[in-house]
N, C-alpha and C positions, 0 to 999 in steps of 0.2 A: 421718314426717309432721310431728311436733312440731319437729324440727330445721329442716325446710323453712320452716315458719311463722316460726320465730325468725330465720332468715336473711333472709327477706323483710322482716320488721319492722326488722331492723338496717339495711337499706338506707335506710329512710325515717326513721330515728332519728338525730338529730344526734350525731356522735361527737366526743369531746374529742381535740384535737390536741396531741401532745407535740412541741414543736420540738426540733431539734438544738441543744443548748446549747454555746456557744463560750466560756463562762466557767465554771470549776469551783468558784469561791469563793462561790457564792450561798447565802444563808441560807434557812431554811424560809420565812420571811416574804417574802423577795424571790421565791422560787420560786412562791409562791402568788399573787403580784401580776403575773406575766408576762402581757402581753397583746399582740395584734397591733397594729402601728402603720403598716404600709405594705407595699409590694411592690417587688421588684427583679427584674431579669432578666439572663440570660446568653444569648448567641446564637452562641458560637464554640467551645464545648467539644467535644472528640473522645472523652472518656471520662467515666464517672461520677466518677472521682477528680478530674479537672479541674473538673467541674461543682461538686462539693462544695467544693473549694479556692477557687473563684471566689466562691461564696456566703459562705464564711467571711470572705474579704477584704472583700466588700461589706458584710457585717453589722458587722464591726469598724469599717470606715470610717464607718458610720452610727451607731455607738454602741449597736448592738443587742446583746442577750445571747444571741440564738438566731435560727434560721430554720427554715422548713418548706417543702420543695419541693412546689409544688402542681400543676405541670404540666411535662411533658418531651415534646419532639417531636424526632424524628430527621429530618434533611434529607438531600438528595442528597449524595453523596460530594464532598469537597473536592478540590482539585487533586492531592493525594497519595493519593486513593482512600479516605480515612477518612470515615465518616459524621460530620456535624456536628450537634451537639445544641443545641437552644434550650430554655430552661426559665425558669419564673417561680418565685419564692419569696416567702413572707410573712416579714417581719422582726418580731421580738418584742423589746419593751423591758420594763423594770420600771416599774410605776406608782410614780412618785416620791413621791406623797403617802403611800403605804403604806410604801415602803422607807426614806424619809428623814424622815418626819414623825411 
């Protein structure tokens, strides 16, 4: 019963999100200042690998240090019979005042 109560409470308790980091050279100070800055989407991937690769490229292009996939939908099969996935992700940057100031 106690575990059930803890599970229900966890549903309504805000959870900390750990983004997928695309830079490995971050200091502890930089890691502690990572924050969400925007969203991006992909609507053509046919595998999770393609989806992750696309978000890495979008994050790099935006100057982000990480991303977190927030939603994935599978659509009808494409012409070749593969399901097409669409997804959104939150992009994360370093707070420049903390990291550089």
